[in-house]
C-alpha positions in Angstrom: 40.0 131.5 69.8 38.3 128.1 70.0 40.3 126.7 72.8 39.9 130.1 75.0 36.2 129.8 74.5 35.5 126.2 74.9 34.5 125.5 71.4 35.3 122.1 70.0 35.7 121.5 66.3 34.2 118.5 64.5 36.3 116.8 61.6 33.3 117.0 58.6 34.7 115.4 55.6 37.5 113.8 57.2 38.2 111.6 54.6 38.5 114.5 51.6 42.3 113.9 51.3 41.7 110.4 49.8 42.0 110.4 45.9 38.5 108.3 45.8 36.9 110.7 48.2 33.2 111.4 46.6 34.1 110.3 43.2 31.1 110.4 41.1 29.4 112.7 43.7 29.1 116.7 43.9 32.0 118.3 45.6 34.4 121.2 44.9 37.2 119.0 44.7 38.9 119.4 41.2 40.4 116.4 39.1 43.8 117.9 40.0 43.2 117.6 43.4 42.1 114.1 43.0 45.3 113.5 41.1 47.3 115.1 43.6 50.1 112.6 43.4 52.3 113.8 46.2 49.6 113.8 49.0 48.2 110.8 47.7 51.6 109.2 47.9 52.3 110.3 51.4 48.8 109.0 52.5 49.4 105.9 50.9 52.7 105.5 52.3 52.0 106.4 56.0 48.8 103.9 55.8 51.1 101.4 54.7 53.2 101.7 57.9 50.1 100.6 59.9 49.5 97.2 58.6 46.1 96.4 58.4 44.9 100.0 58.4 43.1 102.0 55.6 44.0 105.0 54.4 40.4 106.2 56.0 41.5 104.6 59.4 44.6 106.7 59.4 42.7 110.1 58.6 40.2 109.3 61.2 42.8 108.4 63.6 44.8 111.7 63.1 41.9 114.0 63.8 41.1 111.7 66.9 44.6 111.8 68.2 44.6 115.6 67.9 41.6 115.9 69.9 39.0 116.5 67.1 35.6 114.4 67.1 34.9 112.7 63.6 31.8 112.1 62.2 32.6 109.4 59.4 29.3 108.3 57.4 29.1 104.9 55.4 26.3 102.5 54.4 28.5 100.0 54.1 28.7 97.6 57.5 32.7 96.8 56.8 33.5 100.4 56.4 31.3 101.3 59.6 33.2 98.8 61.8 36.6 100.0 60.4 35.7 103.5 60.9 35.1 102.7 64.7 38.3 100.6 64.8 40.5 104.1 65.6 42.2 103.2 68.9 43.8 100.1 68.1 46.7 101.9 67.0 48.5 105.3 67.3 50.0 107.4 64.7 53.8 108.3 65.0 54.5 112.0 65.6 56.4 112.2 62.3 53.5 110.6 60.7 51.2 112.9 62.3 53.4 116.0 61.1 53.6 114.7 57.6 49.6 114.5 57.4 49.2 118.2 58.7 51.6 119.2 56.2 49.1 117.9 53.5 46.5 120.4 54.6 45.5 123.0 51.5 43.0 125.2 53.4 40.2 124.3 50.7 36.6 123.7 51.3 35.7 120.8 49.3 32.5 119.2 51.0 29.9 121.4 48.7 29.6 121.5 44.9 30.0 125.3 45.0 33.1 125.4 47.9 33.1 127.2 50.8 29.3 127.2 51.8 30.1 130.6 53.9 31.0 132.2 50.7 27.9 131.4 48.9 25.5 134.8 48.5 
């Protein structure tokens, strides 16, 4: 539907798969989701393949490589710089597929879950 109507999605909360995402902040991410060792292991393993790239950079690159704009946020200059360094590497297709398989179709950004389901 979106492609047919020239609607471009934007990745919000692109870093949610990281185990440390929004630690200590409000979100609908459960402790079980934070501790999902299978997904955490997949992400860490893939990031390790790309020498000097962080898990955050891999997740952001995964979205950009699919043509989805990302809006990463940080107040730390080093992270802002790292978030912009997404075009110095490309993720192999097998790793793209593994990252895509981590999808759990969850709304995590808001403490009450999916904002569209809020009365």
